[in-house]
PDB file as gemmi writes it, atoms N, CA and C in Angstrom:
CRYST1    1.000    1.000    1.000  90.00  90.00  90.00 P 1                      
ATOM      1  N   MET A   1       4.000  -1.744  34.879  1.00  0.00           N  
ATOM      2  CA  MET A   1       4.116  -2.101  33.418  1.00  0.00           C  
ATOM      3  C   MET A   1       3.555  -0.824  33.143  1.00  0.00           C  
ATOM      4  N   ALA A   2       4.234  -0.811  31.838  1.00  0.00           N  
ATOM      5  CA  ALA A   2       3.892   0.340  30.802  1.00  0.00           C  
ATOM      6  C   ALA A   2       2.450  -0.129  30.212  1.00  0.00           C  
ATOM      7  N   ILE A   3       1.751   0.598  30.097  1.00  0.00           N  
ATOM      8  CA  ILE A   3       0.495   0.554  28.981  1.00  0.00           C  
ATOM      9  C   ILE A   3       0.642   1.079  27.429  1.00  0.00           C  
ATOM     10  N   PRO A   4       1.051   0.403  26.291  1.00  0.00           N  
ATOM     11  CA  PRO A   4       0.982   0.878  24.795  1.00  0.00           C  
ATOM     12  C   PRO A   4      -0.209   1.868  24.685  1.00  0.00           C  
ATOM     13  N   LYS A   5       0.618   2.699  23.895  1.00  0.00           N  
ATOM     14  CA  LYS A   5      -0.405   3.785  23.716  1.00  0.00           C  
ATOM     15  C   LYS A   5      -0.696   3.850  21.825  1.00  0.00           C  
ATOM     16  N   LYS A   6      -2.100   4.534  21.544  1.00  0.00           N  
ATOM     17  CA  LYS A   6      -2.645   3.910  20.660  1.00  0.00           C  
ATOM     18  C   LYS A   6      -2.311   5.074  19.695  1.00  0.00           C  
ATOM     19  N   LYS A   7      -2.038   4.770  18.102  1.00  0.00           N  
ATOM     20  CA  LYS A   7      -1.919   5.729  17.681  1.00  0.00           C  
ATOM     21  C   LYS A   7      -2.729   6.417  16.954  1.00  0.00           C  
ATOM     22  N   PRO A   8      -2.819   8.012  17.485  1.00  0.00           N  
ATOM     23  CA  PRO A   8      -3.720   8.843  16.891  1.00  0.00           C  
ATOM     24  C   PRO A   8      -4.201   8.597  15.176  1.00  0.00           C  
ATOM     25  N   GLY A   9      -5.304   8.556  14.899  1.00  0.00           N  
ATOM     26  CA  GLY A   9      -5.991   8.082  13.853  1.00  0.00           C  
ATOM     27  C   GLY A   9      -6.712   7.104  13.300  1.00  0.00           C  
ATOM     28  N   ARG A  10      -5.925   5.890  14.040  1.00  0.00           N  
ATOM     29  CA  ARG A  10      -6.148   4.722  13.351  1.00  0.00           C  
ATOM     30  C   ARG A  10      -7.068   3.844  14.821  1.00  0.00           C  
ATOM     31  N   SER A  11      -7.810   3.304  14.730  1.00  0.00           N  
ATOM     32  CA  SER A  11      -7.859   2.562  15.803  1.00  0.00           C  
ATOM     33  C   SER A  11      -7.806   1.077  15.982  1.00  0.00           C  
ATOM     34  N   ALA A  12      -7.737   0.389  16.741  1.00  0.00           N  
ATOM     35  CA  ALA A  12      -7.497  -1.066  16.815  1.00  0.00           C  
ATOM     36  C   ALA A  12      -8.041  -1.929  15.990  1.00  0.00           C  
ATOM     37  N   GLY A  13      -8.953  -1.839  14.999  1.00  0.00           N  
ATOM     38  CA  GLY A  13      -9.769  -2.770  14.159  1.00  0.00           C  
ATOM     39  C   GLY A  13      -9.202  -2.130  12.709  1.00  0.00           C  
ATOM     40  N   THR A  14      -8.560  -1.213  12.179  1.00  0.00           N  
ATOM     41  CA  THR A  14      -8.607  -0.222  11.085  1.00  0.00           C  
ATOM     42  C   THR A  14      -7.760  -1.513  10.375  1.00  0.00           C  
ATOM     43  N   ALA A  15      -8.224  -2.330   9.094  1.00  0.00           N  
ATOM     44  CA  ALA A  15      -7.361  -3.021   8.477  1.00  0.00           C  
ATOM     45  C   ALA A  15      -7.378  -2.669   7.499  1.00  0.00           C  
ATOM     46  N   VAL A  16      -5.211  -2.972   7.348  1.00  0.00           N  
ATOM     47  CA  VAL A  16      -5.051  -2.086   5.887  1.00  0.00           C  
ATOM     48  C   VAL A  16      -4.274  -3.138   4.887  1.00  0.00           C  
ATOM     49  N   LEU A  17      -4.491  -2.943   3.857  1.00  0.00           N  
ATOM     50  CA  LEU A  17      -3.590  -3.782   3.150  1.00  0.00           C  
ATOM     51  C   LEU A  17      -2.462  -2.765   2.476  1.00  0.00           C  
ATOM     52  N   VAL A  18      -1.704  -4.139   2.254  1.00  0.00           N  
ATOM     53  CA  VAL A  18       0.012  -3.550   1.924  1.00  0.00           C  
ATOM     54  C   VAL A  18       0.555  -4.340   0.355  1.00  0.00           C  
ATOM     55  N   PHE A  19       0.847  -3.236  -0.286  1.00  0.00           N  
ATOM     56  CA  PHE A  19       1.225  -3.219  -1.587  1.00  0.00           C  
ATOM     57  C   PHE A  19       3.026  -3.326  -1.835  1.00  0.00           C  
ATOM     58  N   ARG A  20       3.541  -4.026  -2.404  1.00  0.00           N  
ATOM     59  CA  ARG A  20       4.762  -3.669  -2.632  1.00  0.00           C  
ATOM     60  C   ARG A  20       4.705  -3.214  -3.796  1.00  0.00           C  
ATOM     61  N   ASP A  21       5.956  -2.262  -3.950  1.00  0.00           N  
ATOM     62  CA  ASP A  21       5.914  -1.569  -4.800  1.00  0.00           C  
ATOM     63  C   ASP A  21       7.189  -2.010  -6.078  1.00  0.00           C  
ATOM     64  N   THR A  22       6.708  -2.647  -7.158  1.00  0.00           N  
ATOM     65  CA  THR A  22       7.608  -3.686  -8.180  1.00  0.00           C  
ATOM     66  C   THR A  22       9.154  -2.605  -8.189  1.00  0.00           C  
ATOM     67  N   ARG A  23       8.587  -1.214  -8.863  1.00  0.00           N  
ATOM     68  CA  ARG A  23       9.680  -0.239  -9.842  1.00  0.00           C  
ATOM     69  C   ARG A  23      10.082   0.316  -8.739  1.00  0.00           C  
ATOM     70  N   TYR A  24       9.723   0.927  -8.076  1.00  0.00           N  
ATOM     71  CA  TYR A  24      10.341   2.186  -6.828  1.00  0.00           C  
ATOM     72  C   TYR A  24      10.618   2.043  -5.603  1.00  0.00           C  
ATOM     73  N   ALA A  25      11.753   2.078  -5.070  1.00  0.00           N  
ATOM     74  CA  ALA A  25      11.825   2.236  -3.242  1.00  0.00           C  
ATOM     75  C   ALA A  25      11.023   3.728  -2.876  1.00  0.00           C  
ATOM     76  N   SER A  26      10.598   4.270  -3.231  1.00  0.00           N  
ATOM     77  CA  SER A  26       9.796   5.192  -2.795  1.00  0.00           C  
ATOM     78  C   SER A  26       9.815   6.023  -4.125  1.00  0.00           C  
ATOM     79  N   ARG A  27       8.148   6.999  -3.890  1.00  0.00           N  
ATOM     80  CA  ARG A  27       7.790   7.796  -4.415  1.00  0.00           C  
ATOM     81  C   ARG A  27       6.215   8.012  -3.527  1.00  0.00           C  
ATOM     82  N   THR A  28       6.080   8.865  -4.318  1.00  0.00           N  
ATOM     83  CA  THR A  28       4.361   9.914  -4.078  1.00  0.00           C  
ATOM     84  C   THR A  28       3.591   9.480  -5.176  1.00  0.00           C  
ATOM     85  N   LEU A  29       2.326   8.738  -4.486  1.00  0.00           N  
ATOM     86  CA  LEU A  29       0.979   8.528  -5.605  1.00  0.00           C  
ATOM     87  C   LEU A  29       0.257   9.740  -5.680  1.00  0.00           C  
ATOM     88  N   ILE A  30      -0.723  10.366  -6.464  1.00  0.00           N  
ATOM     89  CA  ILE A  30      -1.630  11.069  -6.512  1.00  0.00           C  
ATOM     90  C   ILE A  30      -2.550  10.605  -6.584  1.00  0.00           C  
ATOM     91  N   LEU A  31      -3.673  10.142  -5.829  1.00  0.00           N  
ATOM     92  CA  LEU A  31      -4.920   9.824  -5.968  1.00  0.00           C  
ATOM     93  C   LEU A  31      -5.899  10.815  -6.966  1.00  0.00           C  
ATOM     94  N   ALA A  32      -6.542  10.309  -7.750  1.00  0.00           N  
ATOM     95  CA  ALA A  32      -7.698  11.400  -8.117  1.00  0.00           C  
ATOM     96  C   ALA A  32      -8.615  12.120  -7.714  1.00  0.00           C  
ATOM     97  N   ASP A  33      -8.696  11.921  -6.360  1.00  0.00           N  
ATOM     98  CA  ASP A  33      -9.109  13.278  -5.190  1.00  0.00           C  
ATOM     99  C   ASP A  33      -8.223  13.963  -4.731  1.00  0.00           C  
ATOM    100  N   GLY A  34      -7.064  13.641  -5.225  1.00  0.00           N  
ATOM    101  CA  GLY A  34      -5.927  14.671  -4.680  1.00  0.00           C  
ATOM    102  C   GLY A  34      -5.398  13.995  -3.871  1.00  0.00           C  
ATOM    103  N   ARG A  35      -5.423  13.033  -2.662  1.00  0.00           N  
ATOM    104  CA  ARG A  35      -4.831  12.734  -1.627  1.00  0.00           C  
ATOM    105  C   ARG A  35      -3.552  11.956  -2.198  1.00  0.00           C  
ATOM    106  N   GLU A  36      -2.897  12.059  -1.404  1.00  0.00           N  
ATOM    107  CA  GLU A  36      -1.423  11.030  -1.691  1.00  0.00           C  
ATOM    108  C   GLU A  36      -0.921  10.353  -0.938  1.00  0.00           C  
ATOM    109  N   LEU A  37      -0.573   9.008  -1.615  1.00  0.00           N  
ATOM    110  CA  LEU A  37       0.016   7.575  -0.827  1.00  0.00           C  
ATOM    111  C   LEU A  37       1.324   7.784  -1.372  1.00  0.00           C  
ATOM    112  N   GLN A  38       2.122   7.538  -0.386  1.00  0.00           N  
ATOM    113  CA  GLN A  38       3.476   7.415   0.470  1.00  0.00           C  
ATOM    114  C   GLN A  38       4.511   5.881  -0.207  1.00  0.00           C  
ATOM    115  N   VAL A  39       4.685   5.247  -1.161  1.00  0.00           N  
ATOM    116  CA  VAL A  39       6.022   4.116  -0.962  1.00  0.00           C  
ATOM    117  C   VAL A  39       6.596   4.813  -0.708  1.00  0.00           C  
ATOM    118  N   VAL A  40       7.221   3.564   0.647  1.00  0.00           N  
ATOM    119  CA  VAL A  40       8.443   4.077   1.282  1.00  0.00           C  
ATOM    120  C   VAL A  40       8.770   2.554   1.605  1.00  0.00           C  
ATOM    121  N   ALA A  41      10.549   2.350   1.431  1.00  0.00           N  
ATOM    122  CA  ALA A  41      10.784   1.377   1.525  1.00  0.00           C  
ATOM    123  C   ALA A  41      10.354  -0.108   0.603  1.00  0.00           C  
ATOM    124  N   GLY A  42       9.436   1.100  -0.748  1.00  0.00           N  
ATOM    125  CA  GLY A  42       9.190  -0.292  -1.495  1.00  0.00           C  
ATOM    126  C   GLY A  42       7.609  -0.949  -1.151  1.00  0.00           C  
ATOM    127  N   ALA A  43       7.169  -0.256  -0.229  1.00  0.00           N  
ATOM    128  CA  ALA A  43       5.709  -0.492  -0.016  1.00  0.00           C  
ATOM    129  C   ALA A  43       4.537   0.833   0.303  1.00  0.00           C  
ATOM    130  N   VAL A  44       3.495   0.404  -0.315  1.00  0.00           N  
ATOM    131  CA  VAL A  44       2.272   1.352   0.441  1.00  0.00           C  
ATOM    132  C   VAL A  44       1.458   0.537   1.097  1.00  0.00           C  
ATOM    133  N   SER A  45       0.714   1.132   1.847  1.00  0.00           N  
ATOM    134  CA  SER A  45      -0.454   0.473   2.375  1.00  0.00           C  
ATOM    135  C   SER A  45      -1.679   1.262   2.478  1.00  0.00           C  
ATOM    136  N   ALA A  46      -3.026   0.621   2.215  1.00  0.00           N  
ATOM    137  CA  ALA A  46      -4.232   1.695   2.129  1.00  0.00           C  
ATOM    138  C   ALA A  46      -5.383   0.866   2.777  1.00  0.00           C  
ATOM    139  N   PRO A  47      -5.996   1.845   3.522  1.00  0.00           N  
ATOM    140  CA  PRO A  47      -6.799   0.710   4.472  1.00  0.00           C  
ATOM    141  C   PRO A  47      -8.145   0.048   3.485  1.00  0.00           C  
ATOM    142  N   VAL A  48      -8.605  -0.901   4.079  1.00  0.00           N  
ATOM    143  CA  VAL A  48      -9.372  -1.665   3.031  1.00  0.00           C  
ATOM    144  C   VAL A  48     -10.847  -0.941   2.462  1.00  0.00           C  
ATOM    145  N   ASP A  49     -11.061  -0.189   3.887  1.00  0.00           N  
ATOM    146  CA  ASP A  49     -12.146   0.569   3.282  1.00  0.00           C  
ATOM    147  C   ASP A  49     -11.885   1.652   2.498  1.00  0.00           C  
ATOM    148  N   ASP A  50     -10.849   1.643   1.762  1.00  0.00           N  
ATOM    149  CA  ASP A  50     -10.633   3.210   0.620  1.00  0.00           C  
ATOM    150  C   ASP A  50     -10.996   2.292  -0.396  1.00  0.00           C  
ATOM    151  N   SER A  51     -11.922   2.441  -1.042  1.00  0.00           N  
ATOM    152  CA  SER A  51     -11.834   2.466  -2.256  1.00  0.00           C  
ATOM    153  C   SER A  51     -10.785   2.428  -3.141  1.00  0.00           C  
ATOM    154  N   LEU A  52     -11.226   3.671  -3.345  1.00  0.00           N  
ATOM    155  CA  LEU A  52     -10.326   4.594  -4.458  1.00  0.00           C  
ATOM    156  C   LEU A  52      -9.006   4.163  -4.091  1.00  0.00           C  
ATOM    157  N   ALA A  53      -8.167   4.592  -3.394  1.00  0.00           N  
ATOM    158  CA  ALA A  53      -6.960   3.818  -3.371  1.00  0.00           C  
ATOM    159  C   ALA A  53      -6.743   2.427  -3.489  1.00  0.00           C  
ATOM    160  N   ARG A  54      -7.517   1.726  -3.019  1.00  0.00           N  
ATOM    161  CA  ARG A  54      -7.743   0.079  -3.435  1.00  0.00           C  
ATOM    162  C   ARG A  54      -7.307  -0.338  -4.743  1.00  0.00           C  
ATOM    163  N   ASP A  55      -8.469   0.040  -5.466  1.00  0.00           N  
ATOM    164  CA  ASP A  55      -9.030   0.435  -6.553  1.00  0.00           C  
ATOM    165  C   ASP A  55      -7.696   0.782  -7.548  1.00  0.00           C  
ATOM    166  N   TYR A  56      -6.863   2.203  -7.330  1.00  0.00           N  
ATOM    167  CA  TYR A  56      -6.210   2.200  -7.928  1.00  0.00           C  
ATOM    168  C   TYR A  56      -4.482   1.486  -7.836  1.00  0.00           C  
ATOM    169  N   LEU A  57      -4.049   0.588  -6.627  1.00  0.00           N  
ATOM    170  CA  LEU A  57      -3.143  -0.047  -6.070  1.00  0.00           C  
ATOM    171  C   LEU A  57      -3.929  -1.655  -7.096  1.00  0.00           C  
ATOM    172  N   GLU A  58      -4.683  -1.680  -6.789  1.00  0.00           N  
ATOM    173  CA  GLU A  58      -5.148  -3.281  -7.624  1.00  0.00           C  
ATOM    174  C   GLU A  58      -4.801  -2.732  -9.040  1.00  0.00           C  
ATOM    175  N   GLN A  59      -5.189  -2.076  -9.781  1.00  0.00           N  
ATOM    176  CA  GLN A  59      -5.169  -1.899 -11.312  1.00  0.00           C  
ATOM    177  C   GLN A  59      -3.840  -1.483 -11.810  1.00  0.00           C  
ATOM    178  N   HIS A  60      -3.090  -0.909 -11.218  1.00  0.00           N  
ATOM    179  CA  HIS A  60      -1.296  -0.266 -11.760  1.00  0.00           C  
ATOM    180  C   HIS A  60      -0.689  -1.450 -11.327  1.00  0.00           C  
ATOM    181  N   PRO A  61      -0.011  -1.849 -12.727  1.00  0.00           N  
ATOM    182  CA  PRO A  61       1.266  -2.942 -12.905  1.00  0.00           C  
ATOM    183  C   PRO A  61       2.338  -2.837 -12.077  1.00  0.00           C  
ATOM    184  N   ASP A  62       2.350  -1.701 -11.248  1.00  0.00           N  
ATOM    185  CA  ASP A  62       3.662  -1.422 -10.689  1.00  0.00           C  
ATOM    186  C   ASP A  62       3.543  -1.925  -8.969  1.00  0.00           C  
ATOM    187  N   PHE A  63       2.312  -2.449  -8.725  1.00  0.00           N  
ATOM    188  CA  PHE A  63       2.000  -2.579  -7.399  1.00  0.00           C  
ATOM    189  C   PHE A  63       1.457  -4.012  -7.196  1.00  0.00           C  
ATOM    190  N   GLN A  64       1.799  -5.059  -6.207  1.00  0.00           N  
ATOM    191  CA  GLN A  64       1.668  -6.219  -5.994  1.00  0.00           C  
ATOM    192  C   GLN A  64       1.222  -6.215  -4.659  1.00  0.00           C  
ATOM    193  N   MET A  65      -0.184  -6.910  -4.604  1.00  0.00           N  
ATOM    194  CA  MET A  65      -0.453  -6.743  -2.862  1.00  0.00           C  
ATOM    195  C   MET A  65      -0.027  -8.076  -2.007  1.00  0.00           C  
ATOM    196  N   GLN A  66       0.197  -7.651  -1.398  1.00  0.00           N  
ATOM    197  CA  GLN A  66       1.216  -8.612  -0.096  1.00  0.00           C  
ATOM    198  C   GLN A  66      -0.049  -9.344   0.725  1.00  0.00           C  
ATOM    199  N   GLU A  67       0.174 -10.859   1.167  1.00  0.00           N  
ATOM    200  CA  GLU A  67      -0.339 -11.808   1.677  1.00  0.00           C  
ATOM    201  C   GLU A  67       0.015 -11.391   3.242  1.00  0.00           C  
TER     202      GLU A  67                                                      
END                                                                             
């Protein structure tokens, strides 16, 4: 039986928020600290503990948090 491989850079307990982009299917978002978030297939995600990304996405009118 094969053992599933873990993805590098993410622990099993890392929670992410997913936001739907209501305007574009793909684009690059630049945060205030210079980091990039990628919108792919109309969605973008950010770790729950990343307050800068979360605040940006929650306050931007083009993004809706998915449940």
